[in-house]
C-alpha positions in Angstrom: 52.6 110.9 38.7 53.3 113.0 41.8 54.8 109.9 43.5 57.0 109.3 40.5 58.6 112.8 40.8 58.8 112.4 44.6 60.8 109.1 44.1 63.0 110.8 41.5 63.7 113.7 43.9 64.5 111.3 46.7 66.8 109.3 44.5 68.6 112.4 43.4 69.2 113.6 47.0 70.3 110.2 48.1 72.7 109.8 45.2 74.2 113.2 45.9 74.5 112.4 49.6 76.2 109.1 48.9 78.6 110.8 46.5 79.4 113.4 49.0 80.1 110.9 51.8 82.4 108.9 49.5 84.2 112.1 48.5 84.8 112.9 52.1 86.3 109.5 52.8 88.5 109.8 49.6 89.7 113.3 50.7 90.5 112.0 54.2 92.4 109.0 52.8 94.3 111.2 50.3 95.4 113.7 53.0 96.6 110.8 55.2 98.4 109.2 52.3 100.1 112.5 51.5 101.1 112.9 55.2 102.5 109.3 55.2 104.4 110.1 52.0 105.8 113.3 53.5 106.9 111.5 56.7 108.5 108.8 54.6 110.4 111.5 52.7 111.6 112.9 56.0 112.6 109.4 57.1 114.5 108.9 53.9 116.2 112.2 54.4 117.2 111.2 58.0 118.4 107.9 56.7 120.6 109.7 54.2 122.0 111.9 57.0 122.5 108.8 59.0 124.5 107.2 56.2 126.6 110.3 56.0 127.2 110.2 59.7 128.0 106.5 59.5 131.0 107.4 57.5 132.2 109.7 60.1 134.5 108.3 62.8 132.2 109.1 65.6 129.1 106.8 65.9 127.0 108.8 68.3 125.3 111.2 65.9 124.8 108.4 63.4 122.7 106.2 65.6 120.6 109.1 66.7 119.8 109.9 63.1 119.1 106.2 62.4 116.7 106.1 65.3 114.9 109.3 64.1 114.6 107.8 60.6 113.1 104.6 62.0 110.7 106.6 64.1 109.6 108.5 60.9 109.0 105.2 59.1 106.9 103.9 62.0 104.8 107.1 61.9 104.4 106.7 58.1 103.2 103.1 58.6 100.7 104.2 61.3 99.3 106.9 59.0 98.9 104.4 56.1 97.1 102.0 58.4 94.7 104.8 59.6 94.0 105.8 56.0 93.3 102.3 55.0 90.9 101.8 58.0 88.9 104.9 57.3 85.3 104.0 56.5 82.3 106.1 55.6 80.2 105.0 58.6 76.5 104.2 59.2 75.2 107.2 57.3 76.3 105.5 54.0 74.3 102.4 54.8 71.2 104.5 55.5 71.7 106.4 52.3 72.0 103.1 50.3 68.9 101.8 51.9 67.0 105.0 51.0 68.3 104.7 47.5 67.0 101.2 47.2 63.6 102.3 48.6 63.4 105.1 46.1 64.3 102.8 43.2 61.6 100.3 44.3 59.1 103.1 44.5 60.1 104.2 41.0 59.7 100.7 39.7 56.3 100.4 41.3 55.1 103.8 39.8 56.5 102.9 36.3 54.8 99.4 36.4 51.5 101.2 37.4 51.9 103.5 34.4 52.7 100.6 32.1 49.0 99.5 31.8 47.7 102.8 30.6 50.7 103.4 28.4 50.2 99.9 26.8 46.5 100.7 26.1 47.5 104.0 24.6 50.1 102.5 22.3 47.6 99.8 21.2 44.9 102.5 20.6 47.3 104.7 18.7 48.2 102.0 16.2 46.4 102.1 13.0 46.5 99.4 10.3 47.4 102.1 7.8 50.6 102.9 9.7 52.2 99.8 8.4 50.4 99.6 5.1 50.9 103.2 4.1 54.7 103.2 3.5 54.3 100.0 1.4 51.7 101.8 -0.8 53.1 105.3 -0.9 56.7 104.4 -2.0 55.7 102.5 -5.2 53.0 105.1 -5.9 55.4 108.0 -5.7 57.9 106.1 -7.8 55.4 105.5 -10.5 54.2 109.1 -10.5 57.8 110.3 -10.9 58.5 107.9 -13.7 55.3 109.0 -15.4 56.3 112.7 -15.1 59.8 112.0 -16.5 58.2 110.2 -19.5 55.9 113.0 -20.2 58.7 115.5 -19.9 60.9 113.5 -22.3 58.2 113.2 -25.0 58.1 116.2 -27.3 54.7 118.0 -27.6 
């Protein structure tokens, strides 16, 4: 029984570690996606400024704004690629292996307990357990009917 609780404790710790690692990766990805979105918004703003300047008769400021907007888009693409490539690392694989070991240990402990529990369930069964409801229900029904008849008959 001690091993059963030990395996459950290990499984709990490993599951919480795995969840924490996955949460960290999710947070990192979310921050980088937000950064990429922010950079893309700046790029779109610069593209709007560039379109405005494109309408002006002088082309110098326009092309500078277009180049800045394209640079912002390139940065946004790089941030998205970094976010997509973020992986939890080797610690997650170790935690998954530990989880599998804990589950196997639990299965072994539970299969070891299965023999004594099966004996107990066989020993606890009594033939009256199945026969008793079949006998009691009609008996109680007959008693109730008899009491009703006696109550209905005048004395």
